[in-house]
C-alpha positions in Angstrom: -7.2 3.3 9.4 -4.6 2.0 11.9 -5.6 -0.2 14.8 -2.6 -2.4 15.4 0.2 0.1 16.4 0.6 0.0 20.2 -0.4 3.2 21.9 -2.0 4.8 18.8 -5.6 3.5 18.2 -6.1 6.3 15.7 -3.8 6.5 12.7 -4.1 10.3 12.4 -2.6 10.8 15.8 0.3 8.6 15.0 1.0 10.5 11.7 0.7 14.0 13.2 2.9 13.2 16.2 5.5 11.7 13.9 5.5 14.9 11.9 5.8 17.1 15.0 8.7 15.0 16.2 10.5 15.2 12.9 10.2 19.0 12.8 11.5 19.1 16.3 14.7 17.4 15.2 15.1 19.8 12.2 13.8 17.6 9.4 12.8 19.5 6.3 9.4 18.2 5.0 8.5 19.0 1.4 4.8 18.6 0.8 3.2 17.9 -2.6 6.5 17.2 -4.3 6.6 14.3 -6.7 9.8 12.6 -7.7 9.5 11.4 -11.3 13.0 9.9 -12.1 16.2 9.0 -10.2 19.7 8.2 -11.3 22.8 7.2 -9.4 26.2 8.6 -10.3 29.2 10.2 -8.5 28.2 8.4 -5.3 25.0 10.3 -5.2 21.3 9.9 -6.0 19.9 12.5 -8.3 16.1 12.8 -8.3 14.2 14.9 -10.8 11.0 16.5 -9.4 7.7 17.0 -11.3 8.0 20.8 -10.7 11.4 20.9 -12.5 13.6 20.9 -9.5 16.3 18.3 -8.6 17.3 16.8 -5.2 20.8 15.4 -4.7 21.8 13.2 -1.7 24.6 10.8 -0.7 22.1 8.3 0.6 18.3 7.8 0.4 15.6 5.7 2.0 12.6 4.7 -0.2 9.4 4.4 1.8 6.9 5.2 -0.9 4.5 2.3 0.1 1.9 1.1 -2.4 -1.1 2.3 -4.4 -4.4 0.6 -4.7 -4.7 -2.0 -7.4 -7.5 -1.3 -9.9 -10.3 -3.6 -11.2 -9.4 -2.7 -14.8 -13.1 -2.8 -15.9 -15.0 -0.6 -18.4 -16.4 2.5 -16.8 -14.0 2.4 -13.9 -12.4 5.7 -14.7 -15.8 7.3 -15.4 -17.3 6.2 -12.1 -14.2 6.8 -9.9 -15.2 9.2 -7.2 -18.9 8.8 -8.2 -19.7 5.8 -6.2 -16.5 3.9 -6.9 -13.6 4.4 -4.5 -10.2 2.8 -3.8 -10.0 2.0 -0.1 -12.4 3.5 2.5 -11.4 6.2 5.0 -13.2 8.1 7.7 -14.4 10.7 5.2 -16.5 8.3 3.1 -18.2 6.3 5.8 -20.7 9.0 7.0 -21.9 9.4 3.5 -23.2 5.8 3.5 -26.0 6.3 6.0 -28.9 4.1 5.2 -27.2 2.6 2.1 -26.4 -0.9 1.0 -22.7 -0.8 0.0 -20.1 -3.3 -1.2 -16.4 -3.8 -0.4 -14.3 -6.0 -2.7 -11.1 -7.5 -1.1 -10.2 -10.1 1.5 -7.2 -8.6 3.3 -6.8 -6.4 6.4 -7.4 -3.2 4.5 -10.7 -4.5 3.1 -11.7 -5.8 6.5 -11.0 -2.5 8.2 -13.1 -0.7 5.5 -16.0 -3.1 6.1 -16.1 -2.4 9.9 -15.7 1.3 9.3 -18.5 1.5 6.8 -20.7 -0.8 8.9 -21.1 1.9 11.6 -23.1 4.0 9.1 -24.4 1.9 6.2 -27.6 -0.1 6.4 -25.7 -3.1 5.1 -22.2 -3.9 3.9 -21.5 -6.9 1.6 -17.9 -8.0 1.4 -16.8 -9.8 -1.8 -13.9 -12.2 -1.3 -12.1 -14.1 -4.0 -11.1 -17.0 -1.6 -13.3 -19.4 0.2 -12.5 -18.0 3.7 -11.3 -14.9 5.5 -8.7 -16.4 7.8 -6.1 -17.0 5.1 -5.5 -13.3 4.4 -6.8 -11.4 7.4 -6.0 -11.0 11.1 -8.1 -13.2 13.3 -9.5 -10.3 15.5 -10.7 -8.6 12.4 -12.4 -11.6 10.7 -14.2 -12.3 14.0 -15.6 -8.8 14.1 -16.8 -9.1 10.5 -18.5 -12.4 11.0 -20.2 -11.2 14.2 -21.5 -7.9 12.7 -25.3 -8.0 12.2 -25.3 -5.8 9.1 -22.3 -7.4 7.3 -22.6 -10.2 4.8 -19.6 -12.0 3.3 -19.8 -13.5 -0.2 -17.0 -15.9 -1.0 -15.6 -17.0 -4.4 -16.8 -13.7 -5.8 -15.3 -11.0 -8.0 -16.5 -7.8 -9.7 -17.0 -8.3 -13.5 -18.9 -5.2 -14.4 -19.8 -1.6 -13.4 -22.9 0.3 -14.5 -24.2 3.8 -14.1 -24.8 7.0 -16.0 -23.6 9.9 -13.9 -22.8 7.8 -10.9 -22.5 4.1 -9.9 -25.9 2.4 -9.9 -25.1 -1.3 -9.9 -22.3 -3.9 -10.0 -22.0 -7.3 -11.7 -20.8 -10.0 -9.3 -19.4 -13.2 -10.7 -18.5 -16.6 -9.3 -14.9 -17.5 -9.9 -15.8 -21.2 -9.9 -19.1 -21.4 -11.8 -18.6 -18.2 -13.9 -22.3 -17.3 -13.2 -23.0 -13.7 -12.5 -25.7 -11.4 -11.3 -26.3 -7.7 -11.0 -26.6 -5.9 -7.6 -27.9 -2.4 -7.0 -25.7 -0.2 -5.0 -24.6 3.4 -4.9 -21.1 2.7 -3.6 -18.3 0.2 -4.2 -15.1 0.3 -2.2 -12.1 -1.5 -3.7 -9.3 -2.9 -1.5 -7.7 -5.6 -3.5 -4.1 -5.0 -2.6 -1.5 -2.5 -3.8 1.1 -1.8 -6.4 4.4 -0.5 -5.2 5.5 3.0 -6.2 8.9 2.0 -7.7 8.7 3.2 -11.3 11.4 5.6 -10.6 13.9 2.7 -10.3 13.3 1.5 -13.9 16.6 2.9 -15.4 18.7 2.2 -12.3 20.7 -0.8 -11.0 18.1 -1.4 -8.3 16.5 -4.8 -8.5 12.8 -5.3 -8.2 10.8 -8.6 -7.9 8.1 -9.6 -10.4 5.5 -7.5 -8.6 7.7 -4.4 -8.6 8.8 -4.5 -4.9 12.4 -3.5 -4.1 14.7 -6.4 -3.3 17.0 -5.7 -0.4 19.7 -7.2 1.8 20.0 -11.0 2.0 17.3 -11.4 -0.7 19.8 -10.0 -3.2 22.2 -12.8 -2.6 22.5 -15.9 -4.9 24.6 -18.7 -3.4 25.8 -16.1 -0.9 27.0 -13.7 -3.6 25.5 -10.3 -4.4 24.3 -9.4 -8.0 27.0 -8.7 -10.6 26.2 -5.0 -10.5 27.1 -4.7 -6.8 30.4 -2.7 -6.7 31.5 -3.2 -3.1 33.4 -6.0 -1.3 31.0 -6.2 1.5 27.5 -7.6 1.1 24.5 -5.3 1.0 23.2 -4.3 4.4 19.8 -5.8 5.5 17.6 -3.0 4.1 20.0 -1.9 1.3 19.0 -2.2 -2.3 21.3 -3.3 -5.1 22.7 0.3 -5.2 25.0 1.1 -2.2 23.6 3.8 0.0 20.0 3.4 -1.3 17.7 1.7 1.2 14.1 0.7 1.4 11.6 0.4 4.3 8.0 -0.5 4.7 5.5 -1.9 2.3 7.6 -1.0 -0.8 10.1 -3.6 0.2 10.2 -7.2 -1.1 8.8 -9.6 1.5 7.8 -6.9 3.9 5.4 -7.8 6.7 2.8 -5.1 5.8 2.3 -3.9 9.3 2.7 -0.4 10.6 4.9 -1.4 13.6 7.3 -3.3 11.4 7.4 -0.5 8.8 8.3 2.0 11.6 10.9 -0.3 12.9 12.4 -0.8 9.4 12.5 3.0 9.0 14.6 3.4 12.2 16.8 0.5 11.1 17.3 2.0 7.7 18.5 5.3 9.2 21.0 3.4 11.3 22.4 1.7 8.1 22.4 5.1 6.4 24.7 6.5 9.2 27.0 3.4 8.8 27.1 3.9 5.0 28.0 7.6 5.4 30.7 6.8 7.8 32.3 4.3 5.5 32.2 6.6 2.6 33.3 9.8 4.4 
């Protein structure tokens, strides 16, 4: 759900127009193709695909984003899709008509899910680990949540248990301070507690990741003004370039990214400009 990209109040419109524009310029789009491993040699990136194929390129831009972080609780896998969901999109909200549902998370994604669900559900309870919304959420969104008649926010709260036979029936909500907990009956729980970057493919490469797995790029690679020992060129890495020359990163997958659609789109355009510069210098 995208609300903060100028001119595109609906994320689906933004994505579809971007696809149409890419096709217009001759871009080849491969759908449902998973890259499982990449290596760098002979001034190329070699990526093995899950279907057995291989892609080879002189340069690449990683914009794989993040995946939802899990609760890591018993019954989570069993109840996934049966009342337990990661995130909350347009398809799930109409199914919540007349229900009392819960959303766990305190960031913008969780806040957008709350407002989306509140249009259909009888009540939405938002479970937040912190003691306020403002620290991790846009002000306009927190104001909407606090003004919504059918939305309740519980602070200092976390999910400590899931229960249900064939589908989710209730959740255990604990206090992070007092450690007291109680069970709440609900048919649906939406989890939006942040993401994990899709960067496992870099494990056996010279690309540097931070402790959370995000790709470190540009000036963040420098220590006392010097690039890492593995860096082979005399010049410093370009702003969005990883520790491997010609391999760039843009959007949420990047270390210290802003986590906004507008900045991700801008980084993508900037990364392509650096790709052209890299290709020119290696031609």
